[in-house]
Jmol script that loads the backbone (N, CA, C; Angstrom):
load data "model"
ATOM      1  N   UNK A   1      -4.149 -28.877   3.797  1.00  0.00           N
ATOM      2  CA  UNK A   1      -3.965 -27.459   3.602  1.00  0.00           C
ATOM      3  C   UNK A   1      -3.302 -27.213   2.253  1.00  0.00           C
ATOM      4  N   UNK A   2      -3.670 -26.090   1.684  1.00  0.00           N
ATOM      5  CA  UNK A   2      -3.088 -25.700   0.405  1.00  0.00           C
ATOM      6  C   UNK A   2      -2.795 -24.197   0.450  1.00  0.00           C
ATOM      7  N   UNK A   3      -1.641 -23.814  -0.076  1.00  0.00           N
ATOM      8  CA  UNK A   3      -1.278 -22.407  -0.216  1.00  0.00           C
ATOM      9  C   UNK A   3      -1.374 -22.050  -1.687  1.00  0.00           C
ATOM     10  N   UNK A   4      -2.038 -20.935  -1.967  1.00  0.00           N
ATOM     11  CA  UNK A   4      -2.182 -20.527  -3.365  1.00  0.00           C
ATOM     12  C   UNK A   4      -2.458 -19.037  -3.456  1.00  0.00           C
ATOM     13  N   UNK A   5      -2.275 -18.507  -4.630  1.00  0.00           N
ATOM     14  CA  UNK A   5      -2.639 -17.134  -4.918  1.00  0.00           C
ATOM     15  C   UNK A   5      -4.125 -17.133  -5.255  1.00  0.00           C
ATOM     16  N   UNK A   6      -4.910 -16.418  -4.486  1.00  0.00           N
ATOM     17  CA  UNK A   6      -6.362 -16.409  -4.696  1.00  0.00           C
ATOM     18  C   UNK A   6      -6.693 -15.601  -5.949  1.00  0.00           C
ATOM     19  N   UNK A   7      -7.342 -16.218  -6.937  1.00  0.00           N
ATOM     20  CA  UNK A   7      -7.709 -15.478  -8.142  1.00  0.00           C
ATOM     21  C   UNK A   7      -8.774 -14.424  -7.826  1.00  0.00           C
ATOM     22  N   UNK A   8      -8.731 -13.329  -8.553  1.00  0.00           N
ATOM     23  CA  UNK A   8      -9.652 -12.215  -8.305  1.00  0.00           C
ATOM     24  C   UNK A   8     -11.119 -12.658  -8.342  1.00  0.00           C
ATOM     25  N   UNK A   9     -11.433 -13.627  -9.182  1.00  0.00           N
ATOM     26  CA  UNK A   9     -12.843 -14.063  -9.258  1.00  0.00           C
ATOM     27  C   UNK A   9     -13.299 -14.779  -7.987  1.00  0.00           C
ATOM     28  N   UNK A  10     -12.381 -15.095  -7.094  1.00  0.00           N
ATOM     29  CA  UNK A  10     -12.739 -15.722  -5.819  1.00  0.00           C
ATOM     30  C   UNK A  10     -12.599 -14.763  -4.629  1.00  0.00           C
ATOM     31  N   UNK A  11     -12.358 -13.509  -4.904  1.00  0.00           N
ATOM     32  CA  UNK A  11     -12.115 -12.557  -3.815  1.00  0.00           C
ATOM     33  C   UNK A  11     -13.323 -12.324  -2.919  1.00  0.00           C
ATOM     34  N   UNK A  12     -14.487 -12.743  -3.338  1.00  0.00           N
ATOM     35  CA  UNK A  12     -15.655 -12.630  -2.451  1.00  0.00           C
ATOM     36  C   UNK A  12     -15.427 -13.416  -1.163  1.00  0.00           C
ATOM     37  N   UNK A  13     -14.546 -14.416  -1.200  1.00  0.00           N
ATOM     38  CA  UNK A  13     -14.205 -15.183   0.006  1.00  0.00           C
ATOM     39  C   UNK A  13     -13.501 -14.317   1.053  1.00  0.00           C
ATOM     40  N   UNK A  14     -13.001 -13.160   0.635  1.00  0.00           N
ATOM     41  CA  UNK A  14     -12.289 -12.263   1.550  1.00  0.00           C
ATOM     42  C   UNK A  14     -13.217 -11.304   2.286  1.00  0.00           C
ATOM     43  N   UNK A  15     -14.487 -11.297   1.922  1.00  0.00           N
ATOM     44  CA  UNK A  15     -15.420 -10.282   2.425  1.00  0.00           C
ATOM     45  C   UNK A  15     -15.576 -10.255   3.947  1.00  0.00           C
ATOM     46  N   UNK A  16     -15.261 -11.353   4.623  1.00  0.00           N
ATOM     47  CA  UNK A  16     -15.391 -11.377   6.086  1.00  0.00           C
ATOM     48  C   UNK A  16     -14.040 -11.284   6.790  1.00  0.00           C
ATOM     49  N   UNK A  17     -12.969 -11.101   6.019  1.00  0.00           N
ATOM     50  CA  UNK A  17     -11.618 -11.047   6.564  1.00  0.00           C
ATOM     51  C   UNK A  17     -11.128  -9.597   6.540  1.00  0.00           C
ATOM     52  N   UNK A  18     -10.589  -9.131   7.669  1.00  0.00           N
ATOM     53  CA  UNK A  18     -10.030  -7.778   7.699  1.00  0.00           C
ATOM     54  C   UNK A  18      -8.726  -7.727   6.925  1.00  0.00           C
ATOM     55  N   UNK A  19      -8.426  -6.629   6.277  1.00  0.00           N
ATOM     56  CA  UNK A  19      -9.124  -5.351   6.304  1.00  0.00           C
ATOM     57  C   UNK A  19     -10.267  -5.245   5.301  1.00  0.00           C
ATOM     58  N   UNK A  20     -10.492  -6.328   4.549  1.00  0.00           N
ATOM     59  CA  UNK A  20     -11.488  -6.281   3.476  1.00  0.00           C
ATOM     60  C   UNK A  20     -12.923  -6.168   3.992  1.00  0.00           C
ATOM     61  N   UNK A  21     -13.191  -6.753   5.155  1.00  0.00           N
ATOM     62  CA  UNK A  21     -14.546  -6.681   5.723  1.00  0.00           C
ATOM     63  C   UNK A  21     -14.936  -5.235   5.996  1.00  0.00           C
ATOM     64  N   UNK A  22     -13.989  -4.437   6.397  1.00  0.00           N
ATOM     65  CA  UNK A  22     -14.253  -3.032   6.717  1.00  0.00           C
ATOM     66  C   UNK A  22     -14.064  -2.121   5.511  1.00  0.00           C
ATOM     67  N   UNK A  23     -13.025  -2.378   4.738  1.00  0.00           N
ATOM     68  CA  UNK A  23     -12.641  -1.443   3.668  1.00  0.00           C
ATOM     69  C   UNK A  23     -13.106  -1.843   2.277  1.00  0.00           C
ATOM     70  N   UNK A  24     -13.629  -3.041   2.136  1.00  0.00           N
ATOM     71  CA  UNK A  24     -14.051  -3.507   0.819  1.00  0.00           C
ATOM     72  C   UNK A  24     -12.928  -4.225   0.100  1.00  0.00           C
ATOM     73  N   UNK A  25     -13.272  -4.821  -1.005  1.00  0.00           N
ATOM     74  CA  UNK A  25     -12.296  -5.594  -1.771  1.00  0.00           C
ATOM     75  C   UNK A  25     -11.388  -4.665  -2.566  1.00  0.00           C
ATOM     76  N   UNK A  26     -10.122  -5.023  -2.678  1.00  0.00           N
ATOM     77  CA  UNK A  26      -9.171  -4.172  -3.387  1.00  0.00           C
ATOM     78  C   UNK A  26      -9.286  -4.295  -4.901  1.00  0.00           C
ATOM     79  N   UNK A  27      -8.539  -3.458  -5.574  1.00  0.00           N
ATOM     80  CA  UNK A  27      -8.485  -3.461  -7.028  1.00  0.00           C
ATOM     81  C   UNK A  27      -7.503  -4.550  -7.482  1.00  0.00           C
ATOM     82  N   UNK A  28      -7.983  -5.565  -8.177  1.00  0.00           N
ATOM     83  CA  UNK A  28      -7.100  -6.660  -8.577  1.00  0.00           C
ATOM     84  C   UNK A  28      -5.998  -6.245  -9.561  1.00  0.00           C
ATOM     85  N   UNK A  29      -6.097  -5.068 -10.134  1.00  0.00           N
ATOM     86  CA  UNK A  29      -5.015  -4.602 -11.010  1.00  0.00           C
ATOM     87  C   UNK A  29      -3.772  -4.235 -10.204  1.00  0.00           C
ATOM     88  N   UNK A  30      -3.946  -4.002  -8.895  1.00  0.00           N
ATOM     89  CA  UNK A  30      -2.835  -3.543  -8.073  1.00  0.00           C
ATOM     90  C   UNK A  30      -2.552  -4.433  -6.867  1.00  0.00           C
ATOM     91  N   UNK A  31      -3.350  -5.460  -6.660  1.00  0.00           N
ATOM     92  CA  UNK A  31      -3.218  -6.306  -5.480  1.00  0.00           C
ATOM     93  C   UNK A  31      -3.100  -7.782  -5.861  1.00  0.00           C
ATOM     94  N   UNK A  32      -2.408  -8.528  -5.015  1.00  0.00           N
ATOM     95  CA  UNK A  32      -2.352  -9.990  -5.066  1.00  0.00           C
ATOM     96  C   UNK A  32      -2.665 -10.478  -3.661  1.00  0.00           C
ATOM     97  N   UNK A  33      -3.367 -11.594  -3.538  1.00  0.00           N
ATOM     98  CA  UNK A  33      -3.737 -12.102  -2.221  1.00  0.00           C
ATOM     99  C   UNK A  33      -3.356 -13.578  -2.095  1.00  0.00           C
ATOM    100  N   UNK A  34      -2.210 -13.858  -1.472  1.00  0.00           N
ATOM    101  CA  UNK A  34      -1.857 -15.240  -1.160  1.00  0.00           C
ATOM    102  C   UNK A  34      -2.709 -15.731   0.015  1.00  0.00           C
ATOM    103  N   UNK A  35      -3.147 -16.967  -0.052  1.00  0.00           N
ATOM    104  CA  UNK A  35      -3.969 -17.535   1.028  1.00  0.00           C
ATOM    105  C   UNK A  35      -3.507 -18.948   1.350  1.00  0.00           C
ATOM    106  N   UNK A  36      -3.856 -19.380   2.548  1.00  0.00           N
ATOM    107  CA  UNK A  36      -3.748 -20.788   2.928  1.00  0.00           C
ATOM    108  C   UNK A  36      -5.164 -21.230   3.224  1.00  0.00           C
ATOM    109  N   UNK A  37      -5.565 -22.360   2.643  1.00  0.00           N
ATOM    110  CA  UNK A  37      -6.925 -22.861   2.824  1.00  0.00           C
ATOM    111  C   UNK A  37      -6.895 -24.250   3.447  1.00  0.00           C
ATOM    112  N   UNK A  38      -7.925 -24.517   4.223  1.00  0.00           N
ATOM    113  CA  UNK A  38      -8.145 -25.848   4.772  1.00  0.00           C
ATOM    114  C   UNK A  38      -9.601 -26.201   4.504  1.00  0.00           C
ATOM    115  N   UNK A  39      -9.819 -27.277   3.795  1.00  0.00           N
ATOM    116  CA  UNK A  39     -11.174 -27.700   3.411  1.00  0.00           C
ATOM    117  C   UNK A  39     -11.955 -26.572   2.735  1.00  0.00           C
ATOM    118  N   UNK A  40     -11.258 -25.792   1.901  1.00  0.00           N
ATOM    119  CA  UNK A  40     -11.903 -24.721   1.141  1.00  0.00           C
ATOM    120  C   UNK A  40     -12.072 -23.418   1.885  1.00  0.00           C
ATOM    121  N   UNK A  41     -11.759 -23.387   3.182  1.00  0.00           N
ATOM    122  CA  UNK A  41     -11.884 -22.158   3.975  1.00  0.00           C
ATOM    123  C   UNK A  41     -10.523 -21.476   4.082  1.00  0.00           C
ATOM    124  N   UNK A  42     -10.518 -20.158   3.953  1.00  0.00           N
ATOM    125  CA  UNK A  42      -9.279 -19.400   4.105  1.00  0.00           C
ATOM    126  C   UNK A  42      -8.926 -19.353   5.590  1.00  0.00           C
ATOM    127  N   UNK A  43      -7.754 -19.876   5.921  1.00  0.00           N
ATOM    128  CA  UNK A  43      -7.314 -19.872   7.320  1.00  0.00           C
ATOM    129  C   UNK A  43      -6.149 -18.912   7.551  1.00  0.00           C
ATOM    130  N   UNK A  44      -5.571 -18.393   6.473  1.00  0.00           N
ATOM    131  CA  UNK A  44      -4.513 -17.392   6.568  1.00  0.00           C
ATOM    132  C   UNK A  44      -4.444 -16.650   5.241  1.00  0.00           C
ATOM    133  N   UNK A  45      -4.122 -15.377   5.321  1.00  0.00           N
ATOM    134  CA  UNK A  45      -3.990 -14.583   4.094  1.00  0.00           C
ATOM    135  C   UNK A  45      -3.098 -13.391   4.366  1.00  0.00           C
ATOM    136  N   UNK A  46      -2.613 -12.828   3.300  1.00  0.00           N
ATOM    137  CA  UNK A  46      -1.909 -11.558   3.373  1.00  0.00           C
ATOM    138  C   UNK A  46      -2.173 -10.832   2.065  1.00  0.00           C
ATOM    139  N   UNK A  47      -1.786  -9.580   1.999  1.00  0.00           N
ATOM    140  CA  UNK A  47      -2.037  -8.788   0.806  1.00  0.00           C
ATOM    141  C   UNK A  47      -0.727  -8.203   0.303  1.00  0.00           C
ATOM    142  N   UNK A  48      -0.536  -8.291  -0.985  1.00  0.00           N
ATOM    143  CA  UNK A  48       0.627  -7.713  -1.649  1.00  0.00           C
ATOM    144  C   UNK A  48       0.081  -6.684  -2.633  1.00  0.00           C
ATOM    145  N   UNK A  49       0.553  -5.460  -2.502  1.00  0.00           N
ATOM    146  CA  UNK A  49       0.053  -4.440  -3.420  1.00  0.00           C
ATOM    147  C   UNK A  49       1.167  -3.499  -3.829  1.00  0.00           C
ATOM    148  N   UNK A  50       0.969  -2.907  -5.007  1.00  0.00           N
ATOM    149  CA  UNK A  50       1.948  -1.936  -5.455  1.00  0.00           C
ATOM    150  C   UNK A  50       1.604  -0.589  -4.836  1.00  0.00           C
ATOM    151  N   UNK A  51       2.627   0.132  -4.499  1.00  0.00           N
ATOM    152  CA  UNK A  51       2.447   1.400  -3.822  1.00  0.00           C
ATOM    153  C   UNK A  51       3.652   2.284  -4.076  1.00  0.00           C
ATOM    154  N   UNK A  52       3.478   3.552  -3.843  1.00  0.00           N
ATOM    155  CA  UNK A  52       4.596   4.481  -3.883  1.00  0.00           C
ATOM    156  C   UNK A  52       5.045   4.689  -2.445  1.00  0.00           C
ATOM    157  N   UNK A  53       6.315   4.413  -2.189  1.00  0.00           N
ATOM    158  CA  UNK A  53       6.878   4.578  -0.850  1.00  0.00           C
ATOM    159  C   UNK A  53       7.735   5.837  -0.867  1.00  0.00           C
ATOM    160  N   UNK A  54       7.345   6.807  -0.051  1.00  0.00           N
ATOM    161  CA  UNK A  54       8.050   8.089   0.012  1.00  0.00           C
ATOM    162  C   UNK A  54       8.990   8.016   1.198  1.00  0.00           C
ATOM    163  N   UNK A  55      10.274   7.971   0.917  1.00  0.00           N
ATOM    164  CA  UNK A  55      11.247   7.763   1.988  1.00  0.00           C
ATOM    165  C   UNK A  55      12.579   8.368   1.581  1.00  0.00           C
ATOM    166  N   UNK A  56      13.561   8.191   2.402  1.00  0.00           N
ATOM    167  CA  UNK A  56      14.907   8.650   2.089  1.00  0.00           C
ATOM    168  C   UNK A  56      15.098  10.146   2.273  1.00  0.00           C
ATOM    169  N   UNK A  57      14.395  10.733   3.238  1.00  0.00           N
ATOM    170  CA  UNK A  57      14.532  12.166   3.483  1.00  0.00           C
ATOM    171  C   UNK A  57      15.948  12.495   3.962  1.00  0.00           C
ATOM    172  N   UNK A  58      16.499  13.569   3.430  1.00  0.00           N
ATOM    173  CA  UNK A  58      17.819  14.034   3.868  1.00  0.00           C
ATOM    174  C   UNK A  58      17.820  15.558   3.873  1.00  0.00           C
ATOM    175  N   UNK A  59      18.281  16.132   4.946  1.00  0.00           N
ATOM    176  CA  UNK A  59      18.559  17.565   5.028  1.00  0.00           C
ATOM    177  C   UNK A  59      19.941  17.678   5.661  1.00  0.00           C
ATOM    178  N   UNK A  60      20.818  18.413   5.012  1.00  0.00           N
ATOM    179  CA  UNK A  60      22.169  18.597   5.548  1.00  0.00           C
ATOM    180  C   UNK A  60      22.079  19.149   6.970  1.00  0.00           C
ATOM    181  N   UNK A  61      22.965  18.687   7.816  1.00  0.00           N
ATOM    182  CA  UNK A  61      22.891  19.006   9.245  1.00  0.00           C
ATOM    183  C   UNK A  61      22.788  20.508   9.513  1.00  0.00           C
ATOM    184  N   UNK A  62      23.532  21.305   8.788  1.00  0.00           N
ATOM    185  CA  UNK A  62      23.531  22.750   9.054  1.00  0.00           C
ATOM    186  C   UNK A  62      22.214  23.431   8.668  1.00  0.00           C
ATOM    187  N   UNK A  63      21.317  22.708   7.965  1.00  0.00           N
ATOM    188  CA  UNK A  63      20.031  23.273   7.558  1.00  0.00           C
ATOM    189  C   UNK A  63      18.843  22.646   8.282  1.00  0.00           C
ATOM    190  N   UNK A  64      19.080  21.738   9.194  1.00  0.00           N
ATOM    191  CA  UNK A  64      17.992  21.001   9.848  1.00  0.00           C
ATOM    192  C   UNK A  64      17.119  21.857  10.752  1.00  0.00           C
ATOM    193  N   UNK A  65      17.582  22.999  11.177  1.00  0.00           N
ATOM    194  CA  UNK A  65      16.761  23.880  12.020  1.00  0.00           C
ATOM    195  C   UNK A  65      16.080  24.963  11.196  1.00  0.00           C
ATOM    196  N   UNK A  66      16.178  24.869   9.889  1.00  0.00           N
ATOM    197  CA  UNK A  66      15.547  25.844   9.001  1.00  0.00           C
ATOM    198  C   UNK A  66      14.327  25.196   8.354  1.00  0.00           C
ATOM    199  N   UNK A  67      13.121  25.520   8.848  1.00  0.00           N
ATOM    200  CA  UNK A  67      11.915  24.867   8.316  1.00  0.00           C
ATOM    201  C   UNK A  67      11.644  25.182   6.849  1.00  0.00           C
ATOM    202  N   UNK A  68      12.207  26.253   6.338  1.00  0.00           N
ATOM    203  CA  UNK A  68      11.977  26.620   4.940  1.00  0.00           C
ATOM    204  C   UNK A  68      12.557  25.552   4.012  1.00  0.00           C
ATOM    205  N   UNK A  69      13.702  25.001   4.375  1.00  0.00           N
ATOM    206  CA  UNK A  69      14.346  23.982   3.533  1.00  0.00           C
ATOM    207  C   UNK A  69      13.433  22.766   3.382  1.00  0.00           C
ATOM    208  N   UNK A  70      12.910  22.265   4.496  1.00  0.00           N
ATOM    209  CA  UNK A  70      12.049  21.082   4.426  1.00  0.00           C
ATOM    210  C   UNK A  70      10.730  21.409   3.742  1.00  0.00           C
ATOM    211  N   UNK A  71      10.195  22.617   3.979  1.00  0.00           N
ATOM    212  CA  UNK A  71       8.955  23.006   3.312  1.00  0.00           C
ATOM    213  C   UNK A  71       9.138  23.023   1.801  1.00  0.00           C
ATOM    214  N   UNK A  72      10.254  23.588   1.327  1.00  0.00           N
ATOM    215  CA  UNK A  72      10.516  23.614  -0.113  1.00  0.00           C
ATOM    216  C   UNK A  72      10.631  22.199  -0.684  1.00  0.00           C
ATOM    217  N   UNK A  73      11.307  21.326   0.053  1.00  0.00           N
ATOM    218  CA  UNK A  73      11.433  19.935  -0.375  1.00  0.00           C
ATOM    219  C   UNK A  73      10.060  19.274  -0.463  1.00  0.00           C
ATOM    220  N   UNK A  74       9.229  19.454   0.571  1.00  0.00           N
ATOM    221  CA  UNK A  74       7.884  18.861   0.575  1.00  0.00           C
ATOM    222  C   UNK A  74       7.021  19.405  -0.551  1.00  0.00           C
ATOM    223  N   UNK A  75       7.058  20.712  -0.749  1.00  0.00           N
ATOM    224  CA  UNK A  75       6.236  21.315  -1.811  1.00  0.00           C
ATOM    225  C   UNK A  75       6.610  20.752  -3.179  1.00  0.00           C
ATOM    226  N   UNK A  76       7.904  20.632  -3.439  1.00  0.00           N
ATOM    227  CA  UNK A  76       8.334  20.076  -4.725  1.00  0.00           C
ATOM    228  C   UNK A  76       7.948  18.610  -4.841  1.00  0.00           C
ATOM    229  N   UNK A  77       8.147  17.845  -3.769  1.00  0.00           N
ATOM    230  CA  UNK A  77       7.793  16.418  -3.801  1.00  0.00           C
ATOM    231  C   UNK A  77       6.292  16.237  -4.034  1.00  0.00           C
ATOM    232  N   UNK A  78       5.475  17.006  -3.340  1.00  0.00           N
ATOM    233  CA  UNK A  78       4.014  16.909  -3.504  1.00  0.00           C
ATOM    234  C   UNK A  78       3.617  17.291  -4.923  1.00  0.00           C
ATOM    235  N   UNK A  79       4.195  18.357  -5.453  1.00  0.00           N
ATOM    236  CA  UNK A  79       3.889  18.761  -6.834  1.00  0.00           C
ATOM    237  C   UNK A  79       4.295  17.669  -7.819  1.00  0.00           C
ATOM    238  N   UNK A  80       5.418  17.016  -7.560  1.00  0.00           N
ATOM    239  CA  UNK A  80       5.882  15.922  -8.418  1.00  0.00           C
ATOM    240  C   UNK A  80       4.916  14.743  -8.378  1.00  0.00           C
ATOM    241  N   UNK A  81       4.444  14.398  -7.179  1.00  0.00           N
ATOM    242  CA  UNK A  81       3.461  13.322  -7.049  1.00  0.00           C
ATOM    243  C   UNK A  81       2.179  13.661  -7.803  1.00  0.00           C
ATOM    244  N   UNK A  82       1.697  14.885  -7.606  1.00  0.00           N
ATOM    245  CA  UNK A  82       0.460  15.302  -8.279  1.00  0.00           C
ATOM    246  C   UNK A  82       0.614  15.301  -9.796  1.00  0.00           C
ATOM    247  N   UNK A  83       1.749  15.796 -10.283  1.00  0.00           N
ATOM    248  CA  UNK A  83       2.011  15.829 -11.734  1.00  0.00           C
ATOM    249  C   UNK A  83       2.002  14.434 -12.332  1.00  0.00           C
ATOM    250  N   UNK A  84       2.424  13.453 -11.529  1.00  0.00           N
ATOM    251  CA  UNK A  84       2.500  12.073 -12.001  1.00  0.00           C
ATOM    252  C   UNK A  84       1.272  11.241 -11.629  1.00  0.00           C
ATOM    253  N   UNK A  85       0.223  11.899 -11.118  1.00  0.00           N
ATOM    254  CA  UNK A  85      -1.030  11.215 -10.845  1.00  0.00           C
ATOM    255  C   UNK A  85      -0.984  10.223  -9.708  1.00  0.00           C
ATOM    256  N   UNK A  86      -0.096  10.452  -8.741  1.00  0.00           N
ATOM    257  CA  UNK A  86       0.011   9.551  -7.601  1.00  0.00           C
ATOM    258  C   UNK A  86      -0.966  10.016  -6.528  1.00  0.00           C
ATOM    259  N   UNK A  87      -2.013   9.222  -6.239  1.00  0.00           N
ATOM    260  CA  UNK A  87      -3.048   9.663  -5.308  1.00  0.00           C
ATOM    261  C   UNK A  87      -2.680   9.527  -3.835  1.00  0.00           C
ATOM    262  N   UNK A  88      -1.693   8.712  -3.519  1.00  0.00           N
ATOM    263  CA  UNK A  88      -1.335   8.513  -2.117  1.00  0.00           C
ATOM    264  C   UNK A  88       0.006   7.826  -2.021  1.00  0.00           C
ATOM    265  N   UNK A  89       0.616   7.918  -0.844  1.00  0.00           N
ATOM    266  CA  UNK A  89       1.934   7.336  -0.618  1.00  0.00           C
ATOM    267  C   UNK A  89       1.994   6.692   0.752  1.00  0.00           C
ATOM    268  N   UNK A  90       3.019   5.866   0.951  1.00  0.00           N
ATOM    269  CA  UNK A  90       3.357   5.345   2.269  1.00  0.00           C
ATOM    270  C   UNK A  90       4.651   6.008   2.685  1.00  0.00           C
ATOM    271  N   UNK A  91       4.681   6.496   3.918  1.00  0.00           N
ATOM    272  CA  UNK A  91       5.864   7.174   4.421  1.00  0.00           C
ATOM    273  C   UNK A  91       6.312   6.504   5.704  1.00  0.00           C
ATOM    274  N   UNK A  92       7.608   6.260   5.798  1.00  0.00           N
ATOM    275  CA  UNK A  92       8.144   5.719   7.047  1.00  0.00           C
ATOM    276  C   UNK A  92       9.230   6.627   7.555  1.00  0.00           C
TER     277      UNK A  92
END
end "model"
wireframe off; spacefill off
backbone 0.3
color backbone group
């Protein structure tokens, strides 16, 4: 067995592995794919990609029942993302 970072020119080997089988191959400018191989076959893999993580929400306790406060925060955050060309985010 060998563990290695799969070079983009070999990513066709991922075509039958989810999520790539369903969603297609990722953009190598933003993704890295570590793999474990046995006799040249990928037996384990994961994906590392750059992303924008939208988190750290805070509303002062006395304003938590006022939906206008959160709406204003969301509108500004969304406008900021759009202004900076961010097409999508991960939120937890």
